[in-house]
C-alpha positions as a Markdown table, in Angstrom:
| # | Residue | x | y | z |
|---|---|---|---|---|
| 1 | Unk | 0.0 | 0.0 | 0.0 |
| 2 | Unk | 1.4 | 3.4 | -1.0 |
| 3 | Unk | 2.1 | 5.9 | 1.7 |
| 4 | Unk | 0.7 | 9.5 | 1.6 |
| 5 | Unk | 4.2 | 10.8 | 0.7 |
| 6 | Unk | 4.6 | 8.2 | -2.1 |
| 7 | Unk | 1.2 | 9.2 | -3.6 |
| 8 | Unk | 2.1 | 12.9 | -3.3 |
| 9 | Unk | 5.3 | 12.2 | -5.3 |
| 10 | Unk | 3.5 | 10.2 | -7.9 |
| 11 | Unk | 0.9 | 12.9 | -8.5 |
| 12 | Unk | 3.6 | 15.5 | -8.7 |
| 13 | Unk | 5.4 | 13.5 | -11.3 |
| 14 | Unk | 2.2 | 12.9 | -13.2 |
| 15 | Unk | 1.4 | 16.6 | -13.2 |
| 16 | Unk | 4.9 | 17.4 | -14.5 |
| 17 | Unk | 4.6 | 14.9 | -17.3 |
| 18 | Unk | 1.1 | 16.3 | -18.3 |
| 19 | Unk | 2.4 | 19.8 | -18.1 |
| 20 | Unk | 5.3 | 19.2 | -20.5 |
| 21 | Unk | 3.6 | 16.5 | -22.6 |
| 22 | Unk | 6.0 | 13.7 | -21.5 |
| 23 | Unk | 4.8 | 10.1 | -21.8 |
| 24 | Unk | 5.0 | 9.0 | -18.2 |
| 25 | Unk | 5.9 | 5.4 | -19.1 |
| 26 | Unk | 9.0 | 6.7 | -20.9 |
| 27 | Unk | 10.1 | 9.1 | -18.2 |
| 28 | Unk | 12.9 | 6.9 | -16.9 |
| 29 | Unk | 14.2 | 6.2 | -20.4 |
| 30 | Unk | 14.4 | 10.0 | -20.9 |
| 31 | Unk | 16.1 | 10.6 | -17.6 |
| 32 | Unk | 18.6 | 7.8 | -18.4 |
| 33 | Unk | 19.5 | 9.2 | -21.8 |
| 34 | Unk | 23.2 | 9.9 | -22.0 |
| 35 | Unk | 22.5 | 13.4 | -23.2 |
| 36 | Unk | 20.1 | 14.2 | -20.4 |
| 37 | Unk | 21.7 | 12.4 | -17.4 |
| 38 | Unk | 24.8 | 14.6 | -17.1 |
| 39 | Unk | 22.7 | 17.7 | -16.9 |
| 40 | Unk | 20.5 | 16.2 | -14.2 |
| 41 | Unk | 23.4 | 14.9 | -12.2 |
| 42 | Unk | 25.1 | 18.4 | -12.4 |
| 43 | Unk | 22.0 | 20.1 | -11.1 |
| 44 | Unk | 21.5 | 17.5 | -8.4 |
| 45 | Unk | 25.1 | 18.2 | -7.2 |
| 46 | Unk | 24.0 | 21.8 | -6.3 |
| 47 | Unk | 21.0 | 20.6 | -4.3 |
| 48 | Unk | 23.0 | 17.9 | -2.5 |
| 49 | Unk | 25.7 | 20.4 | -1.7 |
| 50 | Unk | 23.1 | 22.5 | 0.1 |
| 51 | Unk | 22.1 | 19.5 | 2.2 |
| 52 | Unk | 25.8 | 18.7 | 2.9 |
| 53 | Unk | 26.7 | 22.3 | 3.9 |
| 54 | Unk | 23.6 | 22.7 | 6.0 |
| 55 | Unk | 24.4 | 19.5 | 8.0 |
| 56 | Unk | 28.1 | 20.6 | 8.3 |
| 57 | Unk | 27.6 | 24.1 | 9.6 |
| 58 | Unk | 26.1 | 25.1 | 13.0 |
| 59 | Unk | 22.5 | 26.1 | 12.2 |
| 60 | Unk | 22.6 | 28.8 | 15.0 |
| 61 | Unk | 25.5 | 30.5 | 13.3 |
| 62 | Unk | 25.0 | 30.0 | 9.6 |
| 63 | Unk | 22.1 | 30.3 | 7.1 |
| 64 | Unk | 22.4 | 28.2 | 4.0 |
| 65 | Unk | 20.2 | 28.9 | 0.9 |
| 66 | Unk | 19.9 | 27.6 | -2.6 |
| 67 | Unk | 19.9 | 30.6 | -5.0 |
| 68 | Unk | 18.2 | 31.3 | -8.3 |
| 69 | Unk | 15.9 | 28.3 | -8.6 |
| 70 | Unk | 14.5 | 30.0 | -11.7 |
| 71 | Unk | 17.4 | 32.1 | -13.1 |
| 72 | Unk | 16.4 | 34.8 | -15.7 |
| 73 | Unk | 18.0 | 35.2 | -19.1 |
| 74 | Unk | 21.4 | 36.9 | -19.1 |
| 75 | Unk | 21.8 | 36.4 | -15.4 |
| 76 | Unk | 24.3 | 34.1 | -13.7 |
| 77 | Unk | 22.9 | 31.0 | -12.1 |
| 78 | Unk | 24.2 | 31.5 | -8.6 |
| 79 | Unk | 24.4 | 28.2 | -6.7 |
| 80 | Unk | 24.5 | 28.6 | -2.9 |
| 81 | Unk | 24.5 | 31.4 | -0.4 |
| 82 | Unk | 26.0 | 31.1 | 3.1 |
| 83 | Unk | 25.3 | 33.9 | 5.6 |
| 84 | Unk | 27.2 | 34.2 | 8.9 |
| 85 | Unk | 24.5 | 35.2 | 11.4 |
| 86 | Unk | 26.7 | 37.1 | 13.8 |
| 87 | Unk | 27.9 | 39.6 | 11.2 |
| 88 | Unk | 25.5 | 39.2 | 8.3 |
| 89 | Unk | 28.5 | 38.4 | 6.1 |
| 90 | Unk | 27.2 | 36.7 | 2.9 |
| 91 | Unk | 29.3 | 34.2 | 1.0 |
| 92 | Unk | 28.7 | 32.7 | -2.4 |
| 93 | Unk | 29.4 | 29.1 | -3.0 |
| 94 | Unk | 29.8 | 27.3 | -6.4 |
| 95 | Unk | 29.1 | 23.6 | -6.5 |
| 96 | Unk | 31.0 | 21.6 | -9.1 |
| 97 | Unk | 31.4 | 17.9 | -10.1 |
| 98 | Unk | 34.7 | 16.1 | -10.7 |
| 99 | Unk | 35.7 | 15.6 | -14.3 |
| 100 | Unk | 34.4 | 12.2 | -15.5 |
| 101 | Unk | 37.0 | 9.4 | -15.2 |
| 102 | Unk | 39.7 | 11.8 | -14.0 |
| 103 | Unk | 41.0 | 9.9 | -11.0 |
| 104 | Unk | 44.6 | 8.8 | -11.3 |
| 105 | Unk | 46.6 | 6.9 | -8.7 |
| 106 | Unk | 49.8 | 8.7 | -9.5 |
| 107 | Unk | 53.3 | 7.3 | -9.3 |
| 108 | Unk | 56.9 | 8.6 | -8.8 |
| 109 | Unk | 57.1 | 8.8 | -12.5 |
| 110 | Unk | 54.0 | 10.9 | -13.1 |
| 111 | Unk | 53.7 | 14.7 | -12.9 |
| 112 | Unk | 51.6 | 14.4 | -9.8 |
| 113 | Unk | 52.9 | 11.4 | -7.7 |
| 114 | Unk | 49.9 | 11.2 | -5.4 |
| 115 | Unk | 46.3 | 10.0 | -6.0 |
| 116 | Unk | 44.4 | 12.9 | -7.6 |
| 117 | Unk | 41.4 | 13.9 | -9.8 |
| 118 | Unk | 40.2 | 17.0 | -11.6 |
| 119 | Unk | 37.3 | 19.3 | -11.0 |
| 120 | Unk | 35.1 | 20.9 | -13.8 |
| 121 | Unk | 35.4 | 24.5 | -12.9 |
| 122 | Unk | 34.6 | 26.2 | -16.1 |
| 123 | Unk | 31.3 | 27.7 | -17.2 |
| 124 | Unk | 28.9 | 25.2 | -18.8 |
| 125 | Unk | 28.5 | 27.4 | -22.0 |
| 126 | Unk | 32.1 | 27.3 | -23.2 |
| 127 | Unk | 33.9 | 27.8 | -26.5 |
| 128 | Unk | 36.7 | 25.2 | -26.6 |
| 129 | Unk | 38.5 | 27.2 | -29.4 |
| 130 | Unk | 39.1 | 29.9 | -26.7 |
| 131 | Unk | 40.0 | 27.5 | -23.9 |
| 132 | Unk | 43.4 | 29.3 | -23.5 |
| 133 | Unk | 41.6 | 32.6 | -22.7 |
| 134 | Unk | 39.3 | 33.6 | -19.9 |
| 135 | Unk | 36.3 | 33.0 | -22.3 |
| 136 | Unk | 34.7 | 30.2 | -20.3 |
| 137 | Unk | 36.6 | 30.6 | -17.0 |
| 138 | Unk | 35.4 | 32.0 | -13.8 |
| 139 | Unk | 37.3 | 34.8 | -12.1 |
| 140 | Unk | 38.4 | 34.1 | -8.6 |
| 141 | Unk | 36.4 | 37.0 | -7.2 |
| 142 | Unk | 33.1 | 35.7 | -8.6 |
| 143 | Unk | 32.5 | 33.5 | -5.5 |
| 144 | Unk | 34.0 | 32.8 | -2.2 |
| 145 | Unk | 34.0 | 29.0 | -2.0 |
| 146 | Unk | 34.1 | 26.1 | -4.5 |
| 147 | Unk | 32.7 | 22.8 | -3.2 |
| 148 | Unk | 33.0 | 19.6 | -5.2 |
| 149 | Unk | 32.0 | 16.0 | -5.0 |
| 150 | Unk | 34.6 | 13.3 | -5.9 |
| 151 | Unk | 32.3 | 10.6 | -7.3 |
| 152 | Unk | 32.3 | 11.6 | -11.0 |
| 153 | Unk | 36.1 | 11.0 | -11.1 |
| 154 | Unk | 35.5 | 7.3 | -10.5 |
| 155 | Unk | 33.2 | 6.8 | -13.5 |
| 156 | Unk | 34.4 | 6.0 | -17.0 |
| 157 | Unk | 34.2 | 8.9 | -19.4 |
| 158 | Unk | 32.6 | 6.8 | -22.1 |
| 159 | Unk | 30.6 | 3.7 | -21.6 |
| 160 | Unk | 28.5 | 1.4 | -23.9 |
| 161 | Unk | 26.2 | 0.6 | -21.0 |
| 162 | Unk | 23.3 | 2.8 | -19.8 |
| 163 | Unk | 24.5 | 2.8 | -16.2 |
| 164 | Unk | 27.5 | 4.5 | -14.8 |
| 165 | Unk | 30.6 | 2.3 | -14.8 |
| 166 | Unk | 33.7 | 2.5 | -12.6 |
| 167 | Unk | 37.1 | 3.3 | -14.2 |
| 168 | Unk | 38.8 | 0.1 | -15.4 |
| 169 | Unk | 42.2 | 0.8 | -13.7 |
| 170 | Unk | 42.2 | -2.2 | -11.3 |
| 171 | Unk | 45.0 | -0.8 | -9.1 |
| 172 | Unk | 43.4 | 2.6 | -8.8 |
| 173 | Unk | 40.0 | 1.1 | -7.8 |
| 174 | Unk | 41.8 | -1.1 | -5.2 |
| 175 | Unk | 43.5 | 1.9 | -3.8 |
| 176 | Unk | 40.2 | 3.8 | -3.5 |
| 177 | Unk | 38.5 | 0.8 | -1.8 |
| 178 | Unk | 41.4 | 0.7 | 0.7 |
| 179 | Unk | 41.2 | 4.5 | 1.2 |
| 180 | Unk | 37.5 | 4.4 | 1.9 |
| 181 | Unk | 37.8 | 1.2 | 3.8 |
| 182 | Unk | 35.1 | -0.6 | 1.7 |
| 183 | Unk | 35.1 | -3.9 | -0.2 |
| 184 | Unk | 32.4 | -3.7 | -2.9 |
| 185 | Unk | 32.0 | -1.4 | -5.9 |
| 186 | Unk | 28.6 | -0.3 | -4.6 |
| 187 | Unk | 30.2 | 0.7 | -1.2 |
| 188 | Unk | 32.9 | 2.5 | -3.0 |
| 189 | Unk | 30.4 | 4.5 | -5.1 |
| 190 | Unk | 28.4 | 5.4 | -2.0 |
| 191 | Unk | 31.5 | 6.5 | -0.2 |
| 192 | Unk | 32.5 | 8.7 | -3.1 |
| 193 | Unk | 29.0 | 10.2 | -3.3 |
| 194 | Unk | 29.4 | 11.2 | 0.4 |
| 195 | Unk | 33.0 | 12.6 | -0.1 |
| 196 | Unk | 33.0 | 16.4 | -0.6 |
| 197 | Unk | 35.9 | 18.8 | -0.7 |
| 198 | Unk | 36.2 | 22.6 | -0.9 |
| 199 | Unk | 38.6 | 25.4 | -1.6 |
| 200 | Unk | 38.8 | 29.1 | -1.7 |
| 201 | Unk | 39.1 | 30.2 | -5.3 |
| 202 | Unk | 41.9 | 32.8 | -4.8 |
| 203 | Unk | 44.2 | 30.0 | -3.6 |
| 204 | Unk | 44.0 | 28.2 | -7.0 |
| 205 | Unk | 43.7 | 31.3 | -9.2 |
| 206 | Unk | 46.1 | 31.8 | -12.2 |
| 207 | Unk | 48.1 | 35.0 | -12.7 |
| 208 | Unk | 45.3 | 36.7 | -14.6 |
| 209 | Unk | 42.9 | 36.1 | -11.7 |
| 210 | Unk | 41.0 | 33.3 | -13.4 |
| 211 | Unk | 40.3 | 29.8 | -12.1 |
| 212 | Unk | 41.8 | 27.0 | -14.1 |
| 213 | Unk | 39.2 | 25.1 | -16.2 |
| 214 | Unk | 39.9 | 21.8 | -14.5 |
| 215 | Unk | 42.1 | 22.2 | -11.5 |
| 216 | Unk | 43.8 | 19.1 | -10.0 |
| 217 | Unk | 42.9 | 18.0 | -6.5 |
| 218 | Unk | 44.9 | 15.6 | -4.4 |
| 219 | Unk | 42.8 | 13.1 | -2.5 |
| 220 | Unk | 44.9 | 13.5 | 0.6 |
| 221 | Unk | 47.0 | 16.4 | 2.0 |
| 222 | Unk | 46.1 | 19.0 | -0.7 |
| 223 | Unk | 47.4 | 22.4 | 0.3 |
| 224 | Unk | 44.3 | 24.2 | -1.2 |
| 225 | Unk | 41.5 | 21.7 | -1.0 |
| 226 | Unk | 40.0 | 20.4 | 2.3 |
| 227 | Unk | 37.3 | 17.9 | 3.4 |
| 228 | Unk | 33.9 | 19.5 | 4.0 |
| 229 | Unk | 34.2 | 18.7 | 7.7 |
| 230 | Unk | 36.7 | 21.5 | 8.0 |
| 231 | Unk | 34.4 | 24.1 | 6.3 |
| 232 | Unk | 33.2 | 25.9 | 9.4 |
| 233 | Unk | 36.7 | 26.2 | 10.9 |
| 234 | Unk | 38.3 | 27.5 | 7.6 |
| 235 | Unk | 35.4 | 29.9 | 7.1 |
| 236 | Unk | 35.7 | 31.4 | 10.6 |
| 237 | Unk | 39.5 | 31.7 | 10.2 |
| 238 | Unk | 39.1 | 33.8 | 7.0 |
| 239 | Unk | 36.2 | 35.9 | 8.3 |
| 240 | Unk | 38.2 | 36.8 | 11.4 |
| 241 | Unk | 41.3 | 37.6 | 9.2 |
| 242 | Unk | 39.1 | 39.7 | 6.8 |
| 243 | Unk | 40.2 | 37.6 | 3.9 |
| 244 | Unk | 36.6 | 36.9 | 2.8 |
């Protein structure tokens, strides 16, 4: 027997399908389409980030808000706002996903000898022919914090299957399972979904003040990127120092 909440969700989905003339029996096929899924997952990252930040920060000290649910044309789609209640200081947070399949274990012979991945930090509407300019890059002063989820780095960039597949590098997956202290692929994926890191844009900015399109993040001991559990401490430090 369906619960009241389940019925409410079903009717909301049905109304949505009726509104946009979507055949409800094909909804899951549409959502699983490889052209559609990345956009949905990207937008979901923003909403999950709000939940993660809200749970991390002291609710008596901080107010977390999802911004621009319905952005207007020619306006930036701001992600998240954090307001420090004691001073009214408002900070802008940009939520980003890791670059698909970008996790590398790293060896003494590679440029970065430690396990690392890349984060997609450029604007979604980009012109690759101008990738060496600031055309599709953010400037470091456009927001105060970048928060990212690691999971996308563990999934293959291209796959023949409809579902997401883990990268094929066996040693890399073994290292990740050991790092997260899990045994199965499913547990690894869940652990990665729950693993969030953040940085302050100015610490990774280039000489022209722009943020690299896909900055590299070390899984451990990165000098600029920190686990979300440190967010409140790092924010307070910078507010007290007048850095942000």
